[in-house]
Residue frames as qw, qx, qy, qz and C-alpha x, y, z in Angstrom:
[[0.000, -0.886, -0.465, 0.000, 0.00, 0.00, 0.00],
 [0.380, -0.614, 0.092, 0.686, 3.06, 2.25, 0.24],
 [0.195, -0.126, 0.491, 0.840, 3.37, 4.88, -2.42],
 [0.146, 0.622, 0.760, 0.119, -0.40, 5.07, -2.89],
 [0.069, 0.235, 0.134, 0.960, -1.90, 8.32, -4.13],
 [0.412, -0.642, -0.592, -0.260, -5.12, 7.81, -2.15],
 [0.020, 0.533, -0.324, 0.781, -5.17, 10.73, 0.25],
 [0.728, -0.455, 0.072, -0.508, -7.40, 8.76, 2.62],
 [0.949, -0.116, -0.190, 0.223, -4.71, 6.13, 3.11],
 [0.037, -0.904, 0.340, -0.258, -2.03, 7.49, 5.41],
 [0.791, 0.094, -0.492, 0.352, 1.23, 5.84, 6.39],
 [0.454, -0.830, 0.134, -0.294, 1.87, 6.36, 10.10],
 [0.617, 0.291, -0.601, 0.416, 5.12, 5.75, 11.97],
 [0.650, -0.723, -0.042, -0.230, 4.99, 5.01, 15.70],
 [0.274, 0.642, -0.618, 0.362, 8.24, 5.33, 17.67],
 [0.885, -0.404, -0.211, 0.097, 9.37, 2.61, 20.04],
 [0.275, 0.819, -0.199, 0.463, 11.80, 5.01, 21.63],
 [0.740, -0.299, -0.369, 0.476, 14.68, 4.72, 24.14],
 [0.192, -0.980, -0.014, 0.047, 15.50, 7.74, 26.30],
 [0.743, 0.410, -0.160, 0.504, 18.95, 8.95, 25.22],
 [0.515, -0.726, -0.050, 0.453, 21.74, 10.87, 26.92],
 [0.531, 0.688, 0.128, 0.477, 23.33, 13.93, 25.28],
 [0.534, -0.297, -0.186, 0.770, 26.13, 16.26, 26.30],
 [0.024, -0.249, 0.111, 0.962, 24.98, 19.17, 24.13],
 [0.538, 0.517, 0.324, -0.582, 21.76, 20.47, 22.57],
 [0.407, 0.569, -0.515, -0.495, 23.29, 20.00, 19.13],
 [0.016, 0.166, -0.985, -0.039, 23.69, 16.27, 19.80],
 [0.364, 0.369, 0.736, -0.436, 20.04, 16.01, 20.78],
 [0.465, 0.627, -0.031, -0.625, 18.96, 17.98, 17.71],
 [0.275, 0.445, -0.768, -0.370, 20.97, 15.70, 15.41],
 [0.142, 0.027, 0.976, -0.160, 19.50, 12.62, 17.07],
 [0.440, 0.508, 0.539, -0.508, 15.89, 13.75, 16.65],
 [0.411, 0.628, -0.319, -0.579, 16.56, 14.85, 13.08],
 [0.093, 0.287, -0.928, -0.217, 17.88, 11.38, 12.29],
 [0.280, 0.267, 0.877, -0.286, 14.72, 9.75, 13.66],
 [0.457, 0.641, 0.250, -0.564, 12.43, 12.05, 11.67],
 [0.288, 0.581, -0.576, -0.498, 14.50, 11.64, 8.50],
 [0.084, -0.101, 0.989, 0.071, 14.27, 7.85, 8.80],
 [0.370, 0.461, 0.720, -0.363, 10.48, 7.92, 9.12],
 [0.403, 0.705, -0.062, -0.580, 10.18, 10.32, 6.19],
 [0.137, 0.434, -0.809, -0.373, 12.38, 8.01, 4.13],
 [0.154, 0.156, 0.973, -0.078, 9.91, 5.25, 5.03],
 [0.144, -0.327, -0.546, -0.758, 7.21, 7.46, 3.43],
 [0.209, -0.561, -0.713, 0.366, 5.38, 8.15, 6.69],
 [0.009, 0.612, 0.258, 0.748, 3.10, 11.20, 6.65],
 [0.540, -0.718, 0.027, -0.438, 2.30, 11.13, 10.37],
 [0.528, 0.254, -0.677, 0.445, 4.93, 10.48, 13.06],
 [0.647, -0.680, -0.134, -0.318, 4.18, 9.70, 16.70],
 [0.346, 0.393, -0.663, 0.536, 6.71, 10.04, 19.54],
 [0.547, -0.420, -0.714, 0.123, 6.08, 8.87, 23.14],
 [0.413, -0.878, -0.150, -0.191, 5.06, 10.62, 26.31],
 [0.514, -0.818, 0.229, 0.120, 7.88, 12.34, 28.21],
 [0.856, 0.232, 0.113, 0.448, 10.49, 11.40, 25.59],
 [0.205, 0.868, -0.060, 0.448, 11.46, 15.07, 25.83],
 [0.633, -0.762, 0.139, 0.003, 13.01, 14.45, 29.26],
 [0.863, 0.047, 0.103, 0.493, 16.17, 13.26, 27.53],
 [0.256, 0.815, -0.019, 0.520, 16.86, 16.96, 26.96],
 [0.527, -0.827, 0.123, -0.152, 17.60, 17.22, 30.70],
 [0.907, -0.114, 0.070, 0.399, 20.78, 15.17, 30.16],
 [0.492, 0.568, 0.016, 0.660, 22.30, 18.33, 28.67],
 [0.302, -0.872, -0.020, -0.385, 21.75, 20.21, 31.95],
 [0.225, 0.478, -0.706, 0.472, 24.29, 18.29, 34.06],
 [0.495, -0.230, -0.828, 0.130, 23.79, 15.93, 37.03],
 [0.064, -0.152, -0.514, 0.842, 23.08, 18.67, 39.54],
 [0.473, 0.124, -0.066, -0.869, 19.88, 19.39, 37.57],
 [0.659, 0.047, -0.585, -0.470, 18.76, 16.09, 36.07],
 [0.382, -0.051, -0.869, 0.309, 19.16, 14.24, 39.39],
 [0.111, 0.269, 0.533, -0.794, 16.53, 16.53, 40.95],
 [0.213, 0.525, 0.801, 0.193, 12.97, 16.04, 39.72],
 [0.042, 0.896, 0.367, -0.246, 11.81, 19.59, 40.44],
 [0.195, -0.660, 0.348, 0.637, 14.98, 21.22, 39.14],
 [0.324, 0.097, 0.796, 0.501, 14.47, 19.22, 35.94],
 [0.181, 0.752, 0.632, 0.046, 11.00, 20.70, 35.47],
 [0.095, -0.889, -0.056, 0.444, 12.23, 24.23, 36.09],
 [0.259, -0.479, 0.557, 0.627, 15.16, 23.96, 33.67],
 [0.347, 0.295, 0.812, 0.364, 13.09, 22.23, 30.99],
 [0.193, 0.841, 0.442, -0.244, 10.71, 25.18, 30.91],
 [0.042, -0.789, 0.283, 0.543, 13.57, 27.22, 29.42],
 [0.244, -0.214, 0.818, 0.476, 14.12, 24.60, 26.70],
 [0.499, 0.521, 0.651, -0.234, 10.52, 24.58, 25.46],
 [0.358, 0.805, -0.093, -0.464, 11.12, 27.21, 22.78],
 [0.032, 0.536, -0.775, -0.333, 13.98, 25.22, 21.27],
 [0.371, 0.106, 0.921, -0.054, 11.95, 22.01, 21.38],
 [0.495, 0.672, 0.446, -0.322, 8.98, 23.54, 19.57],
 [0.262, 0.793, -0.337, -0.435, 11.23, 25.25, 17.02],
 [0.175, -0.350, 0.889, 0.237, 13.05, 21.98, 16.30],
 [0.397, 0.295, 0.868, -0.030, 9.90, 19.98, 15.63],
 [0.411, 0.781, 0.210, -0.421, 8.30, 22.79, 13.67],
 [0.160, 0.706, -0.539, -0.431, 11.32, 22.96, 11.38],
 [0.220, -0.160, 0.948, 0.165, 11.44, 19.17, 10.94],
 [0.475, 0.519, 0.667, -0.245, 7.73, 19.00, 10.09],
 [0.382, 0.829, -0.051, -0.405, 8.32, 21.66, 7.43],
 [0.020, -0.609, 0.718, 0.337, 11.59, 20.22, 6.10],
 [0.128, -0.061, 0.978, 0.151, 10.27, 16.67, 5.67],
 [0.488, -0.065, -0.318, -0.810, 6.66, 17.68, 4.97],
 [0.444, -0.217, -0.868, 0.053, 5.21, 15.47, 7.70],
 [0.540, -0.665, -0.060, -0.512, 2.77, 15.74, 10.58],
 [0.459, 0.188, -0.732, 0.466, 4.38, 15.09, 13.96],
 [0.658, -0.695, -0.164, -0.241, 2.90, 14.30, 17.35],
 [0.342, 0.577, -0.559, 0.487, 5.88, 15.30, 19.48],
 [0.516, -0.166, -0.769, 0.340, 5.10, 12.98, 22.40],
 [0.347, -0.876, -0.310, -0.126, 4.79, 15.19, 25.43],
 [0.397, 0.367, -0.305, 0.784, 6.67, 17.95, 27.23],
 [0.367, -0.641, -0.560, 0.375, 6.16, 19.17, 30.82],
 [0.195, 0.553, 0.184, 0.788, 5.17, 22.80, 30.28],
 [0.211, -0.419, -0.511, 0.720, 4.95, 25.56, 32.88],
 [0.034, -0.595, -0.437, -0.673, 1.97, 27.84, 32.38],
 [0.412, -0.776, 0.051, -0.474, 1.83, 30.48, 35.07],
 [0.269, -0.581, 0.695, -0.326, 2.79, 28.68, 38.26],
 [0.846, -0.003, 0.456, -0.276, 1.48, 25.27, 37.16],
 [0.042, -0.380, 0.832, 0.402, 3.06, 22.45, 35.15],
 [0.822, 0.297, 0.209, -0.439, 1.06, 20.54, 32.55],
 [0.517, -0.150, 0.771, 0.340, 1.94, 17.51, 30.45],
 [0.478, 0.677, 0.033, -0.559, 1.43, 18.83, 26.93],
 [0.649, 0.117, 0.653, 0.372, 1.50, 16.97, 23.62],
 [0.166, 0.637, -0.202, -0.725, 2.35, 19.21, 20.66],
 [0.682, 0.397, 0.598, 0.144, 1.04, 18.43, 17.18],
 [0.082, -0.579, 0.339, 0.737, 2.79, 19.92, 14.14],
 [0.719, 0.611, 0.303, -0.132, 1.59, 20.30, 10.56],
 [0.740, 0.182, 0.283, 0.582, 3.88, 20.32, 7.47],
 [0.217, 0.796, 0.153, 0.544, 3.33, 24.08, 7.13],
 [0.316, 0.251, -0.477, 0.781, 4.73, 24.68, 10.63],
 [0.524, -0.508, -0.061, -0.681, 1.40, 25.24, 12.35],
 [0.326, 0.071, -0.850, 0.408, 1.29, 23.87, 15.89],
 [0.610, -0.499, -0.057, -0.612, -1.46, 23.03, 18.39],
 [0.137, 0.278, -0.877, 0.367, -1.56, 20.84, 21.49],
 [0.743, -0.420, -0.394, -0.342, -3.49, 18.45, 23.68],
 [0.132, -0.544, 0.648, -0.516, -2.77, 18.41, 27.41],
 [0.386, -0.112, -0.908, 0.122, -2.98, 15.29, 29.51],
 [0.462, -0.520, -0.167, -0.699, -6.21, 15.42, 31.49],
 [0.869, -0.471, -0.068, -0.140, -6.02, 12.61, 34.04],
 [0.146, 0.739, -0.608, 0.249, -2.80, 12.50, 36.04],
 [0.801, -0.057, -0.580, 0.135, -1.08, 9.46, 37.52],
 [0.663, -0.719, -0.153, 0.144, -0.08, 9.27, 41.17],
 [0.684, -0.114, 0.068, 0.717, 3.57, 9.95, 40.30],
 [0.223, 0.507, 0.248, 0.795, 2.68, 13.11, 38.41],
 [0.375, -0.782, -0.242, -0.436, 0.37, 14.43, 41.12],
 [0.748, -0.657, -0.088, 0.046, 2.09, 13.27, 44.31],
 [0.758, -0.313, 0.147, 0.553, 5.81, 13.38, 43.49],
 [0.457, 0.153, 0.351, 0.803, 6.10, 15.82, 40.61],
 [0.092, 0.620, 0.346, -0.699, 3.23, 18.31, 41.05],
 [0.041, 0.027, -0.613, -0.789, 2.22, 18.09, 37.40],
 [0.421, 0.316, 0.498, -0.690, -1.45, 18.99, 36.98],
 [0.425, 0.418, 0.775, 0.209, -4.17, 17.87, 34.62],
 [0.016, -0.031, 0.301, 0.953, -5.07, 20.15, 31.77],
 [0.431, 0.480, 0.536, -0.544, -8.52, 21.04, 30.49],
 [0.525, 0.615, -0.136, -0.572, -10.25, 20.59, 27.18],
 [0.717, 0.075, 0.663, 0.203, -10.40, 17.86, 24.55],
 [0.210, 0.685, -0.308, -0.626, -9.03, 18.80, 21.12],
 [0.814, 0.316, 0.464, 0.148, -9.03, 17.40, 17.60],
 [0.172, -0.586, 0.426, 0.667, -6.60, 18.19, 14.76],
 [0.733, 0.603, 0.243, -0.201, -7.82, 18.48, 11.18],
 [0.368, -0.437, 0.620, 0.539, -5.28, 17.26, 8.61],
 [0.387, 0.399, -0.490, -0.672, -5.26, 16.76, 4.86],
 [0.346, 0.046, -0.914, -0.207, -6.10, 13.07, 5.32],
 [0.549, -0.527, -0.617, -0.200, -8.62, 13.27, 8.19],
 [0.375, -0.776, 0.161, -0.480, -9.14, 14.23, 11.82],
 [0.650, 0.112, -0.636, 0.401, -6.58, 13.14, 14.42],
 [0.507, -0.774, 0.046, -0.377, -6.79, 13.30, 18.21],
 [0.399, 0.386, -0.707, 0.439, -4.43, 12.59, 21.11],
 [0.768, -0.602, -0.101, -0.194, -4.96, 10.75, 24.41],
 [0.193, 0.671, -0.634, 0.332, -1.81, 11.11, 26.49],
 [0.235, 0.206, -0.904, 0.292, -1.05, 7.72, 28.11],
 [0.068, 0.208, 0.824, -0.523, -3.38, 7.40, 31.17],
 [0.429, 0.302, 0.058, -0.850, -6.09, 9.36, 29.35],
 [0.448, 0.153, -0.742, -0.474, -6.56, 6.37, 27.04],
 [0.187, -0.140, -0.942, 0.242, -8.01, 4.44, 30.00],
 [0.198, 0.449, 0.512, -0.705, -11.01, 6.80, 30.31],
 [0.394, 0.376, 0.755, 0.365, -13.55, 6.35, 27.49],
 [0.173, 0.869, 0.417, -0.203, -15.29, 9.71, 27.43],
 [0.151, -0.692, 0.322, 0.629, -12.24, 11.63, 26.18],
 [0.194, -0.106, 0.801, 0.556, -11.85, 9.52, 23.05],
 [0.229, 0.584, 0.779, 0.016, -15.60, 9.39, 22.62],
 [0.106, 0.867, 0.173, -0.456, -15.89, 13.16, 22.41],
 [0.110, -0.551, 0.556, 0.612, -13.01, 13.26, 19.94],
 [0.247, 0.155, 0.894, 0.341, -14.60, 10.54, 17.80],
 [0.205, 0.746, 0.614, -0.157, -17.91, 12.39, 17.79],
 [0.057, 0.863, -0.095, -0.492, -16.01, 15.46, 16.56],
 [0.697, 0.665, -0.191, -0.186, -14.66, 13.44, 13.64],
 [0.174, -0.655, 0.734, 0.044, -11.49, 11.74, 14.89],
 [0.938, 0.214, -0.196, -0.188, -10.68, 8.55, 12.96],
 [0.726, 0.223, -0.476, 0.445, -7.16, 8.19, 14.38],
 [0.513, -0.839, 0.069, -0.167, -6.35, 8.56, 18.08],
 [0.565, 0.493, -0.516, 0.414, -2.68, 8.83, 19.01],
 [0.745, -0.660, -0.060, -0.073, -1.51, 7.60, 22.40],
 [0.365, 0.606, -0.555, 0.437, 2.00, 8.71, 23.41],
 [0.830, -0.517, -0.152, -0.144, 2.82, 6.56, 26.46],
 [0.239, 0.557, -0.664, 0.437, 5.45, 6.12, 29.16],
 [0.856, -0.414, -0.035, -0.308, 5.02, 3.14, 31.50],
 [0.003, 0.669, -0.713, 0.209, 7.54, 1.56, 33.86],
 [0.461, -0.125, 0.853, -0.211, 5.99, -1.90, 34.38],
 [0.056, -0.119, -0.882, -0.453, 4.32, -4.53, 32.23],
 [0.013, 0.601, 0.748, -0.281, 1.14, -3.90, 34.21],
 [0.064, 0.664, 0.067, -0.742, 1.28, -0.23, 33.31],
 [0.062, 0.251, -0.669, -0.696, 1.89, -1.01, 29.65],
 [0.053, -0.299, -0.928, -0.217, -1.01, -3.46, 29.53],
 [0.074, 0.644, 0.542, -0.535, -3.35, -0.97, 31.20],
 [0.164, 0.585, -0.213, -0.765, -2.65, 1.51, 28.39],
 [0.064, 0.115, -0.862, -0.490, -2.75, -1.21, 25.73],
 [0.041, 0.452, 0.886, -0.089, -6.12, -2.47, 26.96],
 [0.122, 0.690, 0.284, -0.655, -7.39, 1.11, 27.04],
 [0.107, 0.431, -0.515, -0.733, -6.21, 1.65, 23.46],
 [0.055, -0.106, -0.934, -0.336, -7.91, -1.48, 22.22],
 [0.066, 0.582, 0.736, -0.340, -11.12, -0.59, 24.04],
 [0.146, 0.650, 0.022, -0.746, -11.16, 2.88, 22.49],
 [0.123, 0.259, -0.720, -0.632, -10.61, 1.39, 19.02],
 [0.006, -0.288, -0.956, -0.055, -13.41, -1.13, 19.61],
 [0.073, 0.651, 0.636, -0.409, -16.08, 1.21, 20.94],
 [0.165, 0.737, -0.033, -0.654, -15.35, 4.09, 18.56],
 [0.800, 0.409, 0.394, 0.192, -14.51, 1.93, 15.53],
 [0.223, 0.948, -0.228, 0.001, -11.36, 3.91, 14.86],
 [0.770, 0.292, -0.378, 0.424, -7.58, 3.46, 14.70],
 [0.490, -0.860, 0.139, -0.028, -5.55, 3.92, 17.87],
 [0.701, 0.501, -0.343, 0.375, -1.76, 4.29, 17.65],
 [0.669, -0.736, 0.042, 0.097, 0.43, 3.75, 20.72],
 [0.560, 0.619, -0.354, 0.422, 4.02, 5.02, 20.93],
 [0.748, -0.653, -0.100, 0.068, 5.99, 4.03, 24.08],
 [0.014, 0.793, -0.589, 0.153, 9.31, 4.80, 25.68],
 [0.974, -0.046, -0.218, 0.034, 11.48, 1.71, 26.19],
 [0.693, 0.302, -0.404, 0.515, 14.62, 0.69, 28.11],
 [0.593, -0.592, -0.332, 0.434, 16.44, 1.85, 31.21],
 [0.221, 0.745, -0.041, 0.628, 17.40, 5.42, 32.02],
 [0.666, -0.428, -0.481, 0.375, 19.09, 5.26, 35.43],
 [0.337, 0.021, -0.140, 0.931, 20.14, 8.91, 35.43],
 [0.291, -0.205, -0.108, -0.928, 16.58, 10.38, 35.28],
 [0.173, 0.092, 0.865, -0.462, 14.19, 9.22, 38.03],
 [0.543, 0.346, 0.184, -0.742, 11.07, 10.33, 36.16],
 [0.826, 0.412, -0.208, -0.325, 11.72, 7.88, 33.31],
 [0.266, -0.599, 0.755, -0.012, 14.16, 5.40, 34.88],
 [0.359, 0.037, 0.926, 0.108, 12.37, 2.26, 33.66],
 [0.488, 0.392, -0.148, -0.765, 10.40, 2.09, 30.42],
 [0.346, 0.071, 0.932, 0.076, 8.32, -0.83, 29.16],
 [0.545, 0.557, 0.258, -0.571, 6.14, -0.95, 26.08],
 [0.456, 0.117, 0.738, 0.483, 5.57, -1.95, 22.48],
 [0.255, 0.335, -0.183, -0.888, 4.53, 0.37, 19.66],
 [0.248, 0.274, 0.924, 0.103, 1.32, -0.84, 18.05],
 [0.321, 0.006, -0.298, -0.899, -1.63, -0.03, 15.83],
 [0.238, 0.257, 0.871, -0.345, -5.09, -1.05, 17.06],
 [0.228, -0.070, -0.557, -0.795, -8.22, -1.32, 14.93],
 [0.734, -0.070, 0.126, -0.664, -11.92, -2.07, 15.09],
 [0.279, -0.126, 0.952, -0.004, -12.67, -5.79, 15.51],
 [0.625, 0.522, 0.353, -0.461, -14.89, -6.33, 12.51],
 [0.791, 0.488, 0.328, 0.172, -15.01, -7.03, 8.77],
 [0.511, 0.787, -0.071, 0.339, -11.85, -5.96, 6.96],
 [0.138, -0.797, 0.470, -0.353, -9.75, -5.69, 10.12],
 [0.333, 0.267, -0.877, 0.220, -7.61, -8.18, 12.06],
 [0.644, -0.451, -0.566, -0.249, -9.75, -10.50, 14.23],
 [0.611, -0.411, -0.447, 0.508, -7.72, -9.56, 17.32],
 [0.034, -0.980, -0.196, -0.010, -7.82, -5.83, 16.57],
 [0.449, -0.683, 0.336, 0.468, -4.02, -5.52, 16.27],
 [0.647, 0.749, -0.077, -0.114, -2.85, -4.36, 12.86],
 [0.745, 0.365, -0.368, 0.420, 0.86, -4.55, 13.69],
 [0.544, -0.834, 0.085, -0.004, 3.23, -4.11, 16.63],
 [0.241, 0.792, -0.547, 0.124, 6.94, -3.74, 17.29],
 [0.796, 0.032, -0.553, 0.245, 9.52, -6.21, 18.53],
 [0.587, -0.799, -0.132, 0.021, 9.89, -5.85, 22.32],
 [0.625, -0.627, 0.146, 0.441, 12.90, -3.92, 23.63],
 [0.592, 0.149, 0.393, 0.688, 14.12, -2.84, 20.17],
 [0.056, 0.617, 0.028, -0.785, 14.39, 0.87, 19.28],
 [0.258, 0.191, 0.767, 0.556, 12.50, 1.28, 16.02],
 [0.436, 0.179, -0.065, -0.880, 9.82, 2.91, 13.97],
 [0.335, 0.264, 0.904, -0.020, 6.77, 0.73, 13.49],
 [0.207, 0.178, -0.345, -0.898, 4.83, 1.54, 10.32],
 [0.330, 0.410, 0.846, -0.079, 1.26, 0.95, 9.17],
 [0.088, -0.126, -0.445, -0.882, -0.89, 2.18, 6.30],
 [0.182, 0.378, 0.713, -0.562, -4.22, 3.30, 7.71],
 [0.030, -0.336, -0.666, -0.665, -7.22, 3.31, 5.36],
 [0.153, 0.148, 0.437, -0.874, -9.58, 5.92, 6.73],
 [0.573, 0.020, -0.372, -0.730, -12.34, 5.04, 4.28],
 [0.517, -0.091, -0.851, 0.022, -12.37, 1.60, 5.93],
 [0.043, -0.155, -0.637, 0.754, -13.32, 3.33, 9.19],
 [0.444, 0.157, -0.004, -0.882, -16.32, 4.93, 7.54],
 [0.597, 0.044, -0.683, -0.419, -17.32, 1.61, 5.95],
 [0.383, -0.125, -0.871, 0.282, -17.20, -0.34, 9.20],
 [0.123, 0.182, 0.467, -0.857, -19.21, 2.35, 11.01],
 [0.544, 0.225, -0.122, -0.799, -21.88, 2.10, 8.31],
 [0.810, 0.195, -0.421, -0.360, -21.72, -1.58, 7.28],
 [0.045, 0.434, -0.852, 0.289, -20.01, -3.47, 10.11],
 [0.459, -0.218, -0.861, -0.016, -21.13, -6.69, 11.77],
 [0.344, -0.677, -0.542, 0.360, -21.82, -4.49, 14.79],
 [0.161, 0.768, 0.148, 0.601, -22.23, -0.74, 15.29],
 [0.564, -0.410, -0.421, 0.580, -20.29, 0.11, 18.44],
 [0.190, 0.002, 0.027, 0.981, -19.76, 3.70, 17.31],
 [0.312, -0.350, -0.421, -0.776, -23.41, 4.24, 16.32],
 [0.637, -0.479, -0.581, -0.168, -24.88, 2.37, 19.31],
 [0.326, 0.162, -0.521, 0.772, -23.02, 4.30, 22.01],
 [0.321, -0.259, 0.160, -0.897, -26.08, 6.21, 23.18],
 [0.731, -0.236, -0.539, -0.346, -28.03, 2.99, 23.67],
 [0.462, -0.011, -0.705, 0.538, -26.18, 2.53, 26.97],
 [0.104, -0.140, 0.310, -0.935, -28.02, 5.45, 28.49],
 [0.654, -0.216, -0.292, -0.664, -31.41, 3.79, 28.10],
 [0.846, -0.165, -0.506, -0.040, -30.37, 0.83, 30.23],
 [0.454, 0.105, -0.550, 0.693, -28.19, 2.30, 32.96],
 [0.388, -0.775, -0.498, 0.018, -29.98, 3.22, 36.16],
 [0.183, 0.593, -0.195, 0.760, -29.31, 6.75, 37.36],
 [0.322, -0.258, -0.699, 0.584, -29.04, 7.32, 41.11],
 [0.169, -0.811, -0.474, -0.298, -31.97, 9.23, 42.56],
 [0.084, 0.579, -0.273, 0.763, -31.41, 12.53, 44.33]]
């Protein structure tokens, strides 16, 4: 399907990404450029990086900073401009859409976990993580954002659920009702249980909304940065479980523990067909739940 001229078939690259260590910003910039160039060479039009992959930037700050969780957040806030400029320039240079994982952003006196989405023309918007994990709330003081967004592209509407958000169905449901056919899930999990929670959430969202869900995880050990010291996951593409799709709802997935891009060609017309002609109508029948669920009385 590669090389197709059908604008409704989009090749997506999902990063199975190890947190790196860099002495200088220029080394980090070269590393990210190499990853993007490789995906573009593989004819991907949409690239997905994982949650908190941006924390590798803190390696350039020195051990007195990156060994302190709160000092890391403070220093990273000064690197945000360079991060956004880098991904904006790469999206323009390689004419790709990029979901740049997530970056802990300070807005006023509060930190949010923000996922930036870049268009080939350099335009940029974001989706903040809404539900926070215990680590983020209790140890790191990162707060949940507000608002569910969708991103209109030349091939269709894309949305983002940042890691834990994928485990809560109403976020993806609102995005699907606003037209999203692809939901991107940048993730960062430190145990197999954590990975499977996100994976199960991704598959559930693909099932009930009859859409594609793309997961991009961090992998490997990073003993110098406590926030991302252990990373477990597999990049994967999840689908509806119906005619024309894999019977287990998994289109493809990466090889465990191996840094790599995982590619898939996503046919967005197939999403519309299954929503209209599927064996079941999970997307259409969503509201039927409300007729059968008892509401508590005041």
